[in-house]
Each structure stands twice: as C-alpha cells, then as structure tokens.
FIVEXKE-679335 format. One record per residue (C-alpha): residue number from 1; x, y, z. Coordinates in Angstrom, 3 decimals, decimal comma. Example, Ala and Ser with C-alpha at 12.3 -4.5 7.8 and 13.67 -1.06 7.14 Angstrom:
+-----+----------+----------+----------+
!   n !       xx !       yy !       zz !
+-----+----------+----------+----------+
!   1 !   12,300 !   -4,500 !    7,800 !
!   2 !   13,670 !   -1,060 !    7,140 !
+-----+----------+----------+----------+
! end
This chain:
+-----+----------+----------+----------+
!   n !       xx !       yy !       zz !
+-----+----------+----------+----------+
!   1 !    0,000 !    0,000 !    0,000 !
!   2 !    1,175 !    3,534 !   -0,755 !
!   3 !    1,811 !    5,634 !    2,344 !
!   4 !   -0,790 !    8,430 !    2,358 !
!   5 !   -1,099 !   11,222 !    4,920 !
!   6 !   -3,275 !   14,146 !    5,910 !
!   7 !   -1,074 !   17,184 !    5,273 !
!   8 !   -3,496 !   20,103 !    5,699 !
!   9 !   -6,866 !   20,752 !    7,333 !
!  10 !   -9,093 !   23,747 !    7,860 !
!  11 !  -12,717 !   24,402 !    8,739 !
!  12 !  -15,168 !   27,258 !    9,026 !
!  13 !  -16,233 !   28,848 !   12,241 !
!  14 !  -19,491 !   26,947 !   12,530 !
!  15 !  -22,731 !   28,807 !   13,200 !
!  16 !  -26,105 !   27,755 !   14,528 !
!  17 !  -28,190 !   29,980 !   12,287 !
!  18 !  -28,256 !   31,047 !    8,651 !
!  19 !  -25,484 !   33,621 !    8,199 !
!  20 !  -26,646 !   34,417 !    4,678 !
!  21 !  -23,770 !   32,624 !    2,947 !
!  22 !  -24,217 !   30,165 !    0,102 !
!  23 !  -22,387 !   26,844 !    0,098 !
!  24 !  -19,879 !   28,285 !   -2,372 !
!  25 !  -19,272 !   31,279 !   -0,108 !
!  26 !  -18,700 !   28,938 !    2,841 !
!  27 !  -16,130 !   26,957 !    0,900 !
!  28 !  -14,240 !   29,602 !   -1,063 !
!  29 !  -12,181 !   31,046 !    1,845 !
!  30 !  -11,219 !   27,540 !    2,981 !
!  31 !  -10,046 !   26,439 !   -0,454 !
!  32 !   -8,103 !   29,681 !   -0,872 !
!  33 !   -6,424 !   29,151 !    2,513 !
!  34 !   -5,511 !   25,546 !    1,694 !
!  35 !   -4,022 !   26,515 !   -1,654 !
!  36 !   -1,924 !   29,211 !   -0,009 !
!  37 !   -0,728 !   26,918 !    2,778 !
!  38 !    0,239 !   24,050 !    0,471 !
!  39 !    1,303 !   26,095 !   -2,545 !
!  40 !   -0,833 !   23,812 !   -4,727 !
!  41 !   -3,191 !   25,409 !   -7,227 !
!  42 !   -4,364 !   22,205 !   -8,949 !
!  43 !   -4,726 !   18,906 !   -7,119 !
!  44 !   -4,452 !   15,456 !   -8,662 !
!  45 !   -7,987 !   14,583 !   -7,545 !
!  46 !  -10,885 !   16,403 !   -5,911 !
!  47 !  -13,731 !   14,732 !   -4,015 !
!  48 !  -16,591 !   16,205 !   -1,985 !
!  49 !  -19,416 !   15,139 !    0,269 !
!  50 !  -22,762 !   16,910 !    0,528 !
!  51 !  -26,530 !   16,376 !    0,486 !
!  52 !  -28,869 !   17,676 !   -2,210 !
!  53 !  -31,797 !   17,577 !    0,232 !
!  54 !  -30,084 !   20,178 !    2,404 !
!  55 !  -29,668 !   22,519 !   -0,555 !
!  56 !  -33,102 !   21,687 !   -1,972 !
!  57 !  -31,686 !   21,296 !   -5,476 !
!  58 !  -30,375 !   18,417 !   -7,607 !
!  59 !  -26,617 !   18,207 !   -8,257 !
!  60 !  -26,039 !   21,063 !   -5,825 !
!  61 !  -22,414 !   19,984 !   -5,446 !
!  62 !  -21,728 !   21,202 !   -8,997 !
!  63 !  -22,204 !   24,853 !   -8,033 !
!  64 !  -19,812 !   24,360 !   -5,100 !
!  65 !  -17,069 !   23,528 !   -7,591 !
!  66 !  -16,902 !   27,253 !   -8,317 !
!  67 !  -14,994 !   27,534 !   -5,029 !
!  68 !  -12,416 !   25,013 !   -6,253 !
!  69 !  -12,011 !   26,076 !   -9,865 !
!  70 !  -13,154 !   23,444 !  -12,345 !
!  71 !  -11,612 !   24,972 !  -15,462 !
!  72 !   -9,417 !   23,841 !  -17,077 !
!  73 !  -11,128 !   20,473 !  -16,383 !
!  74 !  -10,162 !   18,672 !  -13,186 !
!  75 !  -10,456 !   15,059 !  -12,033 !
!  76 !  -13,429 !   15,266 !   -9,658 !
!  77 !  -15,916 !   13,058 !   -7,851 !
!  78 !  -18,661 !   13,378 !   -5,252 !
!  79 !  -20,386 !   11,238 !   -2,620 !
!  80 !  -23,882 !   11,824 !   -1,264 !
!  81 !  -22,461 !   11,049 !    2,167 !
!  82 !  -20,495 !   12,714 !    4,885 !
!  83 !  -17,222 !   13,875 !    3,356 !
!  84 !  -15,317 !   11,294 !    5,417 !
!  85 !  -16,427 !    8,860 !    2,719 !
!  86 !  -15,125 !   11,293 !    0,098 !
!  87 !  -11,766 !   11,092 !    1,871 !
!  88 !  -11,946 !    7,301 !    1,664 !
!  89 !  -12,535 !    7,546 !   -2,098 !
!  90 !   -9,601 !    9,935 !   -2,428 !
!  91 !   -7,401 !    7,559 !   -0,413 !
!  92 !   -8,329 !    4,712 !   -2,778 !
!  93 !   -7,577 !    6,938 !   -5,783 !
!  94 !   -4,130 !    7,709 !   -4,378 !
!  95 !   -3,513 !    3,987 !   -3,883 !
!  96 !   -4,038 !    3,470 !   -7,619 !
!  97 !   -1,085 !    5,760 !   -8,367 !
!  98 !   -0,818 !    8,378 !  -11,066 !
!  99 !   -1,507 !   11,243 !   -8,651 !
! 100 !    0,192 !   12,425 !   -5,464 !
! 101 !   -2,320 !   14,902 !   -3,987 !
! 102 !   -6,063 !   15,050 !   -3,369 !
! 103 !   -8,404 !   17,772 !   -2,136 !
! 104 !  -11,365 !   16,639 !   -0,029 !
! 105 !  -14,144 !   18,847 !    1,261 !
! 106 !  -17,601 !   18,683 !    2,792 !
! 107 !  -20,273 !   21,276 !    3,454 !
! 108 !  -23,837 !   21,663 !    4,630 !
! 109 !  -26,408 !   24,301 !    5,548 !
! 110 !  -28,914 !   22,701 !    7,883 !
! 111 !  -30,341 !   26,081 !    8,874 !
! 112 !  -32,162 !   26,581 !    5,589 !
! 113 !  -34,528 !   23,625 !    5,954 !
! 114 !  -36,344 !   21,377 !    8,414 !
! 115 !  -33,430 !   19,107 !    9,208 !
! 116 !  -35,372 !   16,337 !   11,029 !
! 117 !  -37,744 !   16,118 !    8,066 !
! 118 !  -34,843 !   16,098 !    5,613 !
! 119 !  -33,143 !   13,218 !    7,430 !
! 120 !  -36,402 !   11,250 !    7,344 !
! 121 !  -36,284 !   11,335 !    3,527 !
! 122 !  -33,106 !    9,278 !    3,648 !
! 123 !  -34,692 !    6,374 !    5,522 !
! 124 !  -35,959 !    3,155 !    3,966 !
! 125 !  -38,731 !    4,414 !    1,617 !
! 126 !  -41,050 !    1,451 !    2,137 !
! 127 !  -41,174 !    0,896 !    5,886 !
! 128 !  -39,490 !    3,723 !    7,832 !
! 129 !  -39,926 !    6,935 !    5,836 !
! 130 !  -43,768 !    6,611 !    5,626 !
! 131 !  -43,875 !    6,513 !    9,433 !
! 132 !  -42,302 !    9,980 !    9,571 !
! 133 !  -39,996 !    8,858 !   12,363 !
! 134 !  -37,306 !   11,490 !   12,897 !
! 135 !  -33,608 !   11,144 !   13,667 !
! 136 !  -33,916 !   12,040 !   17,356 !
! 137 !  -36,707 !    9,509 !   17,945 !
! 138 !  -34,632 !    6,743 !   16,377 !
! 139 !  -31,626 !    7,765 !   18,475 !
! 140 !  -33,825 !    7,719 !   21,581 !
! 141 !  -34,764 !    4,107 !   20,826 !
! 142 !  -31,082 !    3,274 !   20,709 !
! 143 !  -30,343 !    5,203 !   23,904 !
! 144 !  -33,116 !    3,333 !   25,713 !
! 145 !  -31,809 !    0,004 !   24,409 !
! 146 !  -28,345 !    0,852 !   25,730 !
! 147 !  -29,644 !    1,901 !   29,144 !
! 148 !  -31,709 !   -1,263 !   29,485 !
! 149 !  -28,874 !   -3,495 !   28,315 !
! 150 !  -26,149 !   -2,023 !   30,528 !
! 151 !  -28,035 !   -0,727 !   33,542 !
! 152 !  -26,409 !    2,693 !   33,014 !
! 153 !  -28,419 !    5,791 !   33,954 !
! 154 !  -28,848 !    9,140 !   32,220 !
! 155 !  -26,170 !   10,735 !   34,402 !
! 156 !  -23,538 !    9,347 !   32,036 !
! 157 !  -25,213 !   11,130 !   29,128 !
! 158 !  -25,121 !   14,462 !   30,942 !
! 159 !  -21,446 !   14,012 !   31,845 !
! 160 !  -20,560 !   13,437 !   28,178 !
! 161 !  -22,561 !   16,488 !   27,061 !
! 162 !  -20,959 !   18,665 !   29,752 !
! 163 !  -17,439 !   17,624 !   28,731 !
! 164 !  -18,195 !   18,231 !   25,040 !
! 165 !  -19,544 !   21,724 !   25,660 !
! 166 !  -16,635 !   22,585 !   27,918 !
! 167 !  -14,113 !   21,408 !   25,311 !
! 168 !  -16,015 !   23,199 !   22,566 !
! 169 !  -15,610 !   26,527 !   24,308 !
! 170 !  -11,863 !   26,174 !   23,733 !
! 171 !  -12,334 !   25,480 !   20,019 !
! 172 !  -12,792 !   28,642 !   17,921 !
! 173 !  -14,717 !   26,694 !   15,269 !
! 174 !  -17,333 !   25,305 !   17,679 !
! 175 !  -20,486 !   26,893 !   19,010 !
! 176 !  -20,229 !   28,358 !   22,511 !
! 177 !  -22,974 !   26,432 !   24,292 !
! 178 !  -24,044 !   26,694 !   27,918 !
! 179 !  -23,498 !   23,828 !   30,331 !
! 180 !  -26,248 !   21,164 !   30,271 !
! 181 !  -29,404 !   22,115 !   32,140 !
! 182 !  -30,170 !   19,330 !   34,592 !
! 183 !  -33,796 !   20,469 !   34,775 !
! 184 !  -34,363 !   20,539 !   31,027 !
! 185 !  -37,225 !   18,407 !   29,775 !
! 186 !  -36,783 !   15,584 !   27,311 !
! 187 !  -36,316 !   16,132 !   23,602 !
! 188 !  -37,400 !   12,515 !   23,170 !
! 189 !  -36,934 !   10,379 !   26,295 !
! 190 !  -34,329 !    9,461 !   27,442 !
! 191 !  -32,541 !   12,187 !   25,436 !
! 192 !  -32,589 !   15,799 !   26,621 !
! 193 !  -31,716 !   18,801 !   24,432 !
! 194 !  -28,068 !   18,768 !   25,557 !
! 195 !  -27,773 !   15,136 !   24,416 !
! 196 !  -28,535 !   16,116 !   20,811 !
! 197 !  -25,975 !   17,709 !   18,480 !
! 198 !  -26,939 !   21,270 !   17,547 !
! 199 !  -28,076 !   22,177 !   14,049 !
! 200 !  -25,008 !   23,812 !   12,506 !
! 201 !  -23,874 !   25,321 !    9,196 !
! 202 !  -20,284 !   24,843 !    8,132 !
! 203 !  -17,646 !   23,305 !    5,895 !
! 204 !  -14,220 !   21,676 !    6,088 !
! 205 !  -11,315 !   20,907 !    3,745 !
! 206 !   -8,522 !   18,320 !    3,956 !
! 207 !   -5,535 !   17,685 !    1,688 !
! 208 !   -4,118 !   14,182 !    1,286 !
! 209 !   -0,700 !   13,479 !   -0,173 !
! 210 !    1,306 !   10,343 !   -0,867 !
! 211 !    4,888 !    9,404 !   -0,054 !
! 212 !    7,585 !   12,006 !   -0,604 !
! 213 !    4,986 !   14,614 !   -1,606 !
! 214 !    3,485 !   14,384 !    1,888 !
! 215 !    6,873 !   15,016 !    3,474 !
! 216 !    7,363 !   18,068 !    1,267 !
! 217 !    3,985 !   19,543 !    2,224 !
! 218 !    3,957 !   18,931 !    5,978 !
! 219 !    6,604 !   18,947 !    8,692 !
! 220 !    4,702 !   16,241 !   10,553 !
! 221 !    2,240 !   14,407 !    8,277 !
! 222 !   -0,559 !   12,362 !    9,831 !
! 223 !    0,010 !    9,025 !    8,081 !
! 224 !   -3,105 !    6,925 !    7,529 !
! 225 !   -2,048 !    3,521 !    8,829 !
! 226 !   -5,505 !    1,993 !    8,376 !
! 227 !   -8,946 !    2,982 !    7,115 !
! 228 !  -12,106 !    0,939 !    6,663 !
! 229 !  -15,881 !    1,329 !    6,679 !
! 230 !  -18,680 !   -1,163 !    7,349 !
! 231 !  -22,466 !   -1,086 !    7,244 !
! 232 !  -25,341 !   -2,785 !    9,044 !
! 233 !  -28,980 !   -3,331 !    7,920 !
! 234 !  -30,846 !   -0,055 !    7,387 !
! 235 !  -33,826 !   -1,386 !    9,336 !
! 236 !  -33,111 !   -0,720 !   13,055 !
! 237 !  -35,389 !   -3,610 !   14,029 !
! 238 !  -32,949 !   -6,043 !   12,452 !
! 239 !  -30,102 !   -4,978 !   14,765 !
! 240 !  -29,043 !   -5,006 !   18,406 !
! 241 !  -29,145 !   -1,259 !   18,961 !
! 242 !  -27,148 !   -1,492 !   22,191 !
! 243 !  -23,965 !   -2,382 !   20,272 !
! 244 !  -22,162 !   -1,490 !   17,043 !
! 245 !  -20,573 !   -4,532 !   15,387 !
! 246 !  -19,870 !   -2,585 !   12,179 !
! 247 !  -17,779 !   -0,030 !   14,098 !
! 248 !  -15,906 !   -2,846 !   15,820 !
! 249 !  -15,184 !   -4,592 !   12,507 !
! 250 !  -14,099 !   -1,360 !   10,812 !
! 251 !  -11,646 !   -0,697 !   13,651 !
! 252 !  -10,251 !   -4,216 !   13,413 !
! 253 !   -9,777 !   -3,882 !    9,643 !
! 254 !   -8,124 !   -0,483 !   10,165 !
! 255 !   -5,454 !   -2,088 !   12,334 !
! 256 !   -6,978 !   -1,980 !   15,796 !
! 257 !   -6,917 !    0,637 !   18,511 !
! 258 !   -3,858 !   -0,378 !   20,535 !
! 259 !   -1,769 !    2,669 !   21,384 !
! 260 !   -4,451 !    5,171 !   20,378 !
! 261 !   -4,145 !    8,288 !   22,544 !
! 262 !   -6,944 !   10,437 !   21,115 !
! 263 !  -10,216 !    9,470 !   19,422 !
! 264 !  -12,451 !   11,884 !   17,555 !
! 265 !  -15,865 !   10,227 !   17,314 !
! 266 !  -18,845 !   11,237 !   15,158 !
! 267 !  -21,270 !   11,208 !   18,090 !
! 268 !  -24,412 !   13,205 !   17,306 !
! 269 !  -25,999 !   11,962 !   20,552 !
! 270 !  -24,476 !   11,483 !   24,003 !
! 271 !  -25,188 !    7,765 !   24,241 !
! 272 !  -23,310 !    7,059 !   21,004 !
! 273 !  -19,991 !    7,743 !   22,720 !
! 274 !  -20,660 !    4,942 !   25,215 !
! 275 !  -21,618 !    2,491 !   22,456 !
! 276 !  -18,582 !    3,398 !   20,364 !
! 277 !  -16,178 !    3,236 !   23,293 !
! 278 !  -17,305 !   -0,359 !   23,825 !
! 279 !  -17,209 !   -1,252 !   20,118 !
! 280 !  -13,805 !    0,305 !   19,475 !
! 281 !  -12,227 !   -0,902 !   22,692 !
! 282 !  -11,302 !    2,582 !   23,908 !
! 283 !  -10,196 !    2,586 !   27,529 !
! 284 !  -10,420 !    5,411 !   30,049 !
! 285 !   -6,924 !    6,535 !   29,075 !
! 286 !   -8,069 !    7,551 !   25,578 !
! 287 !   -9,136 !   11,195 !   25,276 !
! 288 !  -12,419 !   11,287 !   23,362 !
! 289 !  -13,439 !   14,363 !   21,364 !
! 290 !  -11,034 !   16,886 !   22,912 !
! 291 !  -12,235 !   19,288 !   20,203 !
! 292 !  -15,755 !   19,204 !   21,650 !
! 293 !  -16,977 !   16,873 !   18,944 !
! 294 !  -20,368 !   17,015 !   17,219 !
! 295 !  -22,153 !   17,880 !   20,471 !
! 296 !  -20,474 !   21,296 !   20,265 !
! 297 !  -20,759 !   21,763 !   16,475 !
! 298 !  -22,402 !   19,553 !   13,879 !
! 299 !  -21,995 !   20,876 !   10,322 !
! 300 !  -23,823 !   18,035 !    8,597 !
! 301 !  -21,938 !   16,374 !    5,701 !
! 302 !  -18,650 !   17,738 !    7,072 !
! 303 !  -18,812 !   16,521 !   10,697 !
! 304 !  -17,171 !   13,150 !   10,018 !
! 305 !  -14,457 !   14,705 !    7,871 !
! 306 !  -13,772 !   17,160 !   10,693 !
! 307 !  -13,179 !   14,245 !   13,042 !
! 308 !  -10,357 !   13,108 !   10,734 !
! 309 !   -9,003 !   16,648 !   10,499 !
! 310 !   -9,125 !   17,271 !   14,248 !
! 311 !   -7,396 !   13,968 !   14,991 !
! 312 !   -4,741 !   14,618 !   12,340 !
! 313 !   -4,137 !   18,080 !   13,801 !
! 314 !   -3,044 !   16,437 !   17,079 !
! 315 !   -0,314 !   14,593 !   15,216 !
! 316 !    0,686 !   17,674 !   13,234 !
! 317 !    0,922 !   19,639 !   16,476 !
! 318 !    3,018 !   16,967 !   18,167 !
! 319 !    0,557 !   16,325 !   21,012 !
! 320 !   -0,218 !   12,729 !   19,968 !
! 321 !    1,546 !    9,924 !   18,149 !
! 322 !   -1,378 !    7,649 !   17,264 !
! 323 !   -4,985 !    8,762 !   16,862 !
! 324 !   -8,327 !    7,445 !   15,680 !
! 325 !  -11,108 !    9,201 !   13,796 !
! 326 !  -14,615 !    7,878 !   13,303 !
! 327 !  -17,488 !    8,888 !   11,034 !
! 328 !  -21,066 !    7,619 !   11,002 !
! 329 !  -24,019 !    7,730 !    8,657 !
! 330 !  -27,571 !    6,445 !    8,704 !
! 331 !  -29,938 !    5,849 !   11,639 !
! 332 !  -28,585 !    4,509 !   14,922 !
! 333 !  -24,932 !    4,236 !   13,827 !
! 334 !  -25,863 !    2,180 !   10,765 !
! 335 !  -22,650 !    2,882 !    8,834 !
! 336 !  -19,268 !    3,426 !   10,428 !
! 337 !  -15,874 !    4,498 !    9,081 !
! 338 !  -12,685 !    4,268 !   11,133 !
! 339 !   -9,409 !    5,952 !   10,200 !
! 340 !   -6,260 !    5,351 !   12,280 !
! 341 !   -3,351 !    7,752 !   11,861 !
! 342 !    0,187 !    7,928 !   13,164 !
! 343 !    3,105 !   10,308 !   13,215 !
! 344 !    5,238 !    7,417 !   11,963 !
! 345 !    5,004 !    6,327 !    8,335 !
! 346 !    3,468 !    2,924 !    7,661 !
! 347 !    3,085 !    0,921 !    4,473 !
! 348 !   -0,393 !   -0,295 !    5,385 !
+-----+----------+----------+----------+
! end
C-alpha cells in the first residue's frame, strides 16, 4: 500500500443559524487558505461530500465547484455522504497511483430547511420513511436500548454532554454552548436537548498526499495507517441497537486501537460515545473528542471529515503519536468508518 497522509486541514467557524452565505461562499475562503498553505493550485484529484436535500436542489455539489475552480477540467468526484467517505474515495484513488495529492471537502447548511424532516427522507422508503420517524426519535430508541442493556443511567449522558460543551468553548470553530441544564425536559426520552448535536452550518477541507509529496507539504504528516468502513442493515429492528458490530469490525480492519491516545468520534448523541467506546475498545486513558466533537458543532456532511481533520491536527501539532477518527451515517450508527493515523510512516 502507498503511504498516504493528511497534510493540511481547515474548517469554518461553525454557526447555529443562517449567516446568509451560500455553500460556495462557505467553501471559497477555505479552499483559498488551503491553496496558499500548500502552494498547490491544482490537485491530482478532488472529491466532496454533501446532500442535495439540504440545498433543496439536484446536483447542488456542482455549483460548489466554483470555489475550487473546475476549469481547465479537473479530475473530480462526489459522494452523497459525509465527506469522510469522500476522503476514503480519495485515499483509494491515491492507492491506484498516477496522482500524489487530493483535495477533499464537505459542506452543509442545515439552517435553511427542516433538518429532522430532511433526514427522514433518507430512511428506507417502504417501511421507515412513511412513518415519519425522525432522527432524534430513532436515536432515543437506541439510547433506551443501551440503558436497558447495561443498567447505566442518564447521568452518564449528561457528563458526556458537559465535557463536550466545555471542550467546545476552547475550540474557535465550535459553538459556545451553555453547560447542560439538569432540569431541562426531554427532547425525546431518554434524550434531553443537551444530548442532541446542535443544528449547525459549516464546511471543512482536507488535503491528502502520498509518499515524498506528503513530506514536502507537511513537517509532521498524519500518516493513515488503516482505514475501513462497514455497514449494518438499514432497518433498526434487524439490529441489536445497544452495540455497534460494524464499528468494531471497521476498527479491526483499520489495524486496531492499541496505542491510540486520542479518538475523535462522530457522536451526534451522548449515548453514542458509550456504544462506540465499547465497540472500538477505547479505555479510560483515551481522550475522546477533545475538540468538543459534534455535540459542540455539527456541520452536517462535514462533521465526520472534521473528526479526521481534528485527529490529524493532534499529530501535526506533536501532542499525539497515534490517533483514531470515526465517522457515522444512517440511523442509529448504521454505517461506520474508522481511520487510524500515526506520526510514523506505515506501508499499510
């Protein structure tokens, strides 16, 4: 396998309301910054992740290419998924050879639509979508399953939310949210408002590079030593919601979690951290979501990519030697991607 690394990462300052910027306007400053930092004006491959339902228009990702510059013609692709999956596609493209750099970006404006209704449109069209069941209600079913299975109480959820909001206040890109309100009513029992990731607009950009090119572009590249993604049945009734076997398998295929110091997890609900800690085998010594994670900012379609960027930034900054990033998609942690990175180059 070709050694491939994250060599640059940037993100917007995420906002919880419509700031009046289009998706292209969100992206343009980030792409400009990345080009200036790397000195690259044309990348070997470009891949993005977004959701047409959020924009309310078909092929909305095409207009976002204006921020990148698509003329003269570029090699470009797109996934209707969180941009973490776009990064996976770019990583595969780099493995094929012929190119040495790739630009990956994700963006979303959840403020301009009814996000719970939009998410419902992505459910199974025959059995789930007609019920009108929203994302929070499905997550609440999973949270209840976890509580019943483990005997844990809701105090653990509040502790996770409090830590995320506290960490987020130290992250200039995150929302500055108040501490959890212990007296707040339920959003959907057993989840309270602080257990649910906030609706957020934002974007993020990552540059991947292979081999010697990575060493030229970054003083301390975050080498991808393993990356894998796995999926479970889309119908939640077919699964044990209290566990996440697909996350466990993805981590195993990505090389395991031994020696991981920091984990950035795509946890849109408090209980998901507990499920993922179990599935990924993360002990108490692993720092989870020191950036604040999705519970402090959740720019949909970029949140998973940001987990990779935030984890890679720890290696670039010299504060960690081995890190893990996780991205999720679908109801109740249906699909899971795990990316393990190290400050030391690996061939696999």
